[in-house]
N, C-alpha and C positions, 0 to 999 in steps of 0.2 A: 634095442631099438626104441622101446617105449619110453626109456629115459631121455633119449634125444628129442622125441616129440614133446615130452613133458618140459624139457629145458626150453624148447622153442616157445611153448605156450607161456612160460613164465618170463620170457625176455632174457634168458640166460645167454643166448648167442649175442644179443645186442650189448650186454654188459661186457662180455669177453672181447668183443670187437672194440668197444670204446676204451677199455683198459689197455688193449694192445696199441691202439692209435696214440693214446696219451703217453704210454711208455716210449714209443718210438719218437714222439715229439720232444721228449726230454733227453733222450740218449743220442739221437742222430746229430744235433748240432755240435756236441762235444767230440763225437767221432770225426765229423767233417773237419773241425778245427784242428784236431791232432793229425789227421792225414795231410791236410794242407800245410801244417807246420813242418811235418817230416819231408814233404816234397820240396818246400823252400830250402830246408837245411841241405838236402841232397843237391839241389841245383846250384846253390851257392858254394858249398864245400868242394864240389868237383872242379870248379874253375879257379885256377890260380893265375889266370891271365888277367892282369889288372884292367886292361882295356875292356875285356868282356864283362868283368864285374861292374865297371863304371857304366858301360852301356846298358846293362841289365837293371841297375838300381839307381843310378845317379843322372844319366843323360836326359831324362825326361824334363827335369827342371834345371839341370846344369849343363845343357847342351854346349859342346865346344869349350867347356871350362868356365862358362859364364854362370849367371844366376838369373833366371827368368822371373823369380819372385822378388828378389832384391838385387837389381842390376849393379849396385855399387859394392856388393859383397860377393865377388866371384870366387870360384874355387881356384882358378889359375892365379898364382901369385899370393894366395891367402897366407896369413900368418899362422893359420891352423896347420900348415904344412911345414912349419919350422922344424919339427921333429916328430917321430912316430908316436911318442907318448901323448903329445898334445893332440895329434890327429885322432888317436884312439879315444882319448877322453871326450873329444868333441863328438865323435860318432856314437859313443856310448850314451850320451845324454844330449842329443841335438836340441836346439832351441825351437820354440814355436811349433809349427805343424810339420816340420821335417821329420820323416819317419826314421826310426832307428833300425838298424839291421844287426841284431845281436849275433847272428851267425857269422857275419863279416868281422865284427869286433872280437869275437871269441875264437876265431880261427886265425892264428898268427900268420900262416902262409898266405891266406886270402887278403888279410889286412895289409900285409907287407906289399903284396902285388898291387893292391888298389892305391896304397900310399905312393909307391914308386911311379905308378902311372900318373897320378895326380900331379906329382912333381914335374912331369914332362909337359904338362899343359902350359901353354905360353899365354900370359896375361895380355900381351899385345895382339895376339891373334884370336882371342876369344870371340865366339860367334854370338851375335845378338839377333834373335829372330822373334817372331810373334809367340806369345805364350801359348803352349799347348794345353789341352784339357788336363786337369789334375794338378795344375800349378797355380792355384788361386792365391792372390795376395790377401793376406789377413792381417 
């Protein structure tokens, strides 16, 4: 008991607390990133319904097969849909600020489902609406 009182007098508890807080600040972001990555992998890999994958990852900027960021470059009717290899290469290294979804590209079943769904999008019927949040032109 006298050692705890002595530790408090010397600021030992303060040092322990500060070291613990600093360690948590260093470790927690990497744990959160890994957990988030694993959750994204699970949510993507479980769905091999191309429409669901499109709605989850693409429709925010490519609503209805269009392109809210670059209206003249829609998904519907795109030359990137000429074959699966071209589609995969494009998604693996998308241009500009378009996010890449490695889990889609690396999961052949999900990639095929998304590709097949995108092929069904009709360029003549693409929907053009006001740009939603998150689809900034750059």
